[in-house]
N, C-alpha and C positions, 0 to 999 in steps of 0.2 A: 423408671418405675419399676418396683418390684412387682412381676406379675401375679404374685401370690398375698401381696399386701391388701389390705382392706381400703380401698380408695374409695372416698366418697363421691368422686367424679366418675365412678365406673360405668354411669350410664353412656358416657362417651365412648367406651371401649366395645370392641367387637366381641370379646370375649364374656362368657358369663362366669363369675367366679363362686365357686360353691367350696363350703368345709363341712366334713363330716366327721363324727367321733369314731372311736374305735369298733363300735358295733355297726356302723355304716349308715347311721342316722344323720340327716341334714341339720346342721346346727347354724349355718348362716348362708345366704344367697345375696349376691350383688343385685342392686335396684333394677339392672337393665335386663333381668331374667323376663321380665313382662312381655318384652318384644318377641321371645321365642317360646317360652313354656306358657303352657295355657292353664296355670294355677295361681291362686292367690299365695301370697307369702305365710298366711297361716297353714294353708294345705302342704306347703313345701317344708316349713320347719318340723323336724322330729320324724319326717318320712324317710323310709329306708330309701338310700340310692338306688338300690337294686329295683325298687319298684317303679323308678322312674327312667333308669336307663339299664340296657341289657348287659350288665357288668356281671358276669357268672362266678367271678372269684375276687373277693374283696381284697385278697392278699396284694393284687396288682397295684392297689393304691398306697399300701403300707410300707412294702419291701424297699423301694427305692424310686427315683424318679422315673416315670414311664410315659410312653405315648402311644396311644392306641385309638382306634376308632369305635365307637358306639352307635346304636339306633334307639329310637323310641317312637311309639305309634301314638300322635295327638288324639284329642277328642275328635276330630273331624277324619279320624281313620286314616291319616296321612302319617307316613314314614319320614321320619327326620333322622339326618345323619349328622354325628358330631365328632370333631376331633378333639380328642381329650389330652391334656398334659396333667399329670398328677405328680405329687411327691408327698411323702409323710411330714407331719407335724410333730415336734418334739418340745417339751417344756423346759423350764431352765435346768430341771434335773437330767435333761437328756432322756426322758420318758416319753415314749410313743402316746400321743394324746389323740390323734386322728390323721386326717389327710386333707390337702388341699387341691382342688381341681379347676382347671381352666378349660371351659367348653367354648368350641367355635363351630357355629352352624355351617356344615360344609353341603348342605341339602342340594343346592344347586349344582355344585361341583359334581356331587355323585350321580345326577340326573345327566349331566353332560356325560360324565364317564360311561354311563350306563348306555347312552345312546352311541357313544363311540365304540364301546364293545360290541353293541348290536351290529353296527356298521361292518366292524371288522369280521364279526363271525359271518355277515352276508358276503363280504369280499373273500373270506376264506372258501366259502361253499361255491363262489363264482367259477364259471368255466373260463372267464376272460382273465387275463392278468392285470391286476389292478395295482397302481404303484404311486408312489410320491419320491421324486428325486430332487434334492437340493442341488442348487448350481453355485450358490455363494453362501459362505466364504470358500467352500471346497464341494466338490462333485462327490455326493453320496445318497444312496438310497435311505430313505427314513422308513419306508414301507414298500413291500413288494408280496403279493399273495403267493401262496403255494401252486397255483395254476400253471406258473411258470414250468415247475419240474414235469407236470403232465403234458405240455405243449413242447418244451425244448429239451427237457432232461437236466434242467440246471436248477439247483436248488436256491431259496432265498439267501441263504447264508452266503453263498458264492458272490451273490450281487451285494450283499452288504460289507463283504470283505473287498471287493473289487468293483467299484461303479462303473469302471470302463469296460466290463465284460461285454455289454451291448454293442461297442464297437469293435469288440475282438470277433464276435460271431456273427456281425451282420454281412451278408452277401457284398462281394467287392463291387458290384455293379450299384449298390445302394448305400455304399460308403458315405457318399457326399450327401444324400438325403437324411441320413442318420445325423450327420454334422449340423443340419439346417434345423434340426429339431431343438437344438439349444441356442439358436440365435434368435434375438429380441425381433428382427426384422421378418421373421417367417410369418406366413399366413395361417395361424393355428385354426382357422375356421373350417378347414377341410381335413379330411382323414389322410393318414399316411401309408399307403400299402409298401410294406418293407419285408425283405427275405432276411431270414434268420437261420444260422445253421445249428440244427439239432445236435444234441452229444453224440449220437450215433453216425453223424456225417451228412445226413440228406438235409434241405432246406425245407423250410415252412413258411408260407406266406402269412404274416399277420397285419393286422390293419390297426393302426395306431391313432386314436382319439385322444387330443392334448389339450388341457388347460393350463395356460401360462399364468405365473405370478410376478408382479413386478414391486419393486420397491418405490418409495417416494420420488427418486430421481429418475424412475423409468428403467431401471436396469432388471433385465429377466433374472429373478433370483431362485424359480423353483418351478416344477412342473408336476402336474398331477394328471391321471389320465387311465385308460385301460387299452389293452392290445387284445384284440379278437383274432382267433385262428380263422383264416378265410381259405385254408388249402382246398377244401372240397368246392368252395366257390370258384377258385382260380383253376382247378381241374375241370369243372364244367365249362368255364369260359374258353380254356385251351382247346376242349373237345369239340365246341361249337365252332370255334375259331378254325380249328382242323377240319371240320365238316364243311365250313363255308369256303374254304380253300382247297378241297378235294373232290375229284370227279367220282360220283357215287358208284359208278359200273367199274371202273378200273383201279381206283384207290391212287392213282396218280394226281397231281396237282392241276387244278383247273384254271380256266382263262382268267377267273378274278385273281388267282395268285400270280399268273404271269403279268398282270397290269400292274401289281404290286411289286413283283420284281423288277419290272422295267423300270419303275419309278426311282426304285432304290439303286440300281444300278447307273441310272443316268445322272441322278442328283447327290447321291450320298456315297458314291463308290467311283473307283477308278481303277480297274483291274482288267488285265487281259482275258478275252473271252472267245470262245468257239461255239458256233450254232449249228446243230444239225437238224434240217427239217426232214419230217417223214410224212409220206401220204400213203394210204392203203390203195393197192391197185385194183380196179374193179369190185370195190365194195358192194355196190348197188347189186353187181350180178350176185354175190353170195347171198345178201339179204333175200332177194327175189327168187333164188334157185333153192336155197335150204333154209330160209325162215329167219326172223329176226333173232331167236333164241341162239341159232348157231353164229349168227353175225355177233352177237354180244360175247359169246365165248371166243370168237375169233380175236376181237379187240381186247380181252383179257389176256389171251396168249401172247399179244403182241407187247402189252404191258409187262408182263412178267419177263418177257425175252428182253425188253429195255432195261428193266430192273436188274436183271443178272449180268448184262453186258456193261453197263455204266454205273460203278460203284463209288468212285471218289470224286468229289467236288462236281456232281453232276445233278442237275435241276430237270426233271423229266416231267414233261406237261402234255396232257391231252387237250389240245387246243380247240378241237371241233370234233365233229362225228367220227370221222375217220383219220384225222390229223394229229401229229404228234411233233413235239418240239423237245429238242434236249439242249440245255445252256451249261456250258463247261467253263468254269470260271478260275481265274488265277491259274491259266495253264500257257505254257509257251507253244508256239505254231507247230514246232516238231512234234511235241507229245500230243497235240491236238490232231494232227493228220495221222498219227499212230492209232489214235482212239477211233477215228473214222475208218481207216484201214481195217482195224480189227473187229468193227462193227460187222463189214462185210464177211469176212471169215467166219465170225459167229454166227451169221445169218445161214452162210451155206452148210456150215455143221448141223445147225438146227433143223435145216429142211431136209437133210439125208435122213434124219431118224424120226420125224414127225408125220403122223398121216395127214395133219392139216399143215401144209408149209405156209409159210409167210410171204407174201408178194408185198412189198413196198417200194416205192421210189424214195430216194434219199438225196438231199443236198447239203451243202457245206459252206460255212464262211467263217471268217477269223478277223479279229481285231485286237490290237493291243491297248485298247482303251473301251471300258463299257459305257463310255459317253455314246457311243455310236451305236449302241444296242438294235434300236429300230432299224437302222439302215442294214445292219448284219443279218437280222430276221428277214428282210426283205430279200437279200442277197442270196441267202441259203435257200428260201421258198422260190426264188426265181431258177436257181441251180437244180433244186427239186423238180420243178415242171420241165425243165429241160430234159433231165434224166429220164423222165416219165414218158415224154415224147419220143426220145430216142428207142425205149424199150418197145413202145408200141410200134414204132416203124419196124424195127427188126422183127417183131412177132409177125407184122404183116408180111414181110419180105420171107 
């Protein structure tokens, strides 16, 4: 069927067919106009097409076949949008007599497009990374917001050209989690906290909220979602965790951390360990004679001494008021004994130059397996009290 022929069945067409003369006045309108245009046929005929549609230049109708969009406001003050196809009309002598136009009402599509543009503008302003990625037939981003540059230093264009970029910058420890995001068996009802590498080298924690899309056969074909920068929250969590595992006075690890470490070394690890147990001599006398402020300073000095003495593979813990524990991990017996001996040498050197010398009793234990850590802590503690008793005995003599 010729789109520009005067078809008496034109009421069944989506298009409105209009003819105009060289002046731009309407000479013919298809019967289905009444479903879209709010005029009678008498009002339309001989009416200027420019009074009906916002066509600025009539030449667009007469020069050649053209396709363009126009609008008009109806009597209800509603803006209508039309897709127009036009071509000039010539008589038998090849003289221009007018133009034929086919109009399709695309108002609903324009409304949808406008809403989509509004959403896109909202996404563009969002501080979160908003995205859509298709998995079938090929992995590709169909949208990703500019926030990715602010958060990771990666441009949207880089994502469009290489959809695998998310797997290239994910933290090695989170690689499997990233792979799970494109598996249909994954539980998408929960967020996915994941670390990604910024362009400058540091890692950023993002929390991914994903909506999956499946085809009729149940295959996962696309993902939509947003990724939120939670680095500040993670920093706060890390600080709170650090505080919960840190002794407030000395800055060393506390007993809560010791319990966590014991569980890990017993159940999830199997390395050689050395335990050094320390207990302050006559600490009650220091508090009673010089005050608790001096006692606190004394404990801080001990903590500083232990930190400066043990620097590699050492976990230093204040287990009680005047008790300390050093755990050396992944160490040979020979090196453990050297570290133990060096502690006494460092203590003698420290006490020669300090007005407040450190007096502590020390015990030692070693095992080639961390599975026996509780036994080794007991052994080191027992050895420490044996040495404390020997020192008291020598002092009395």
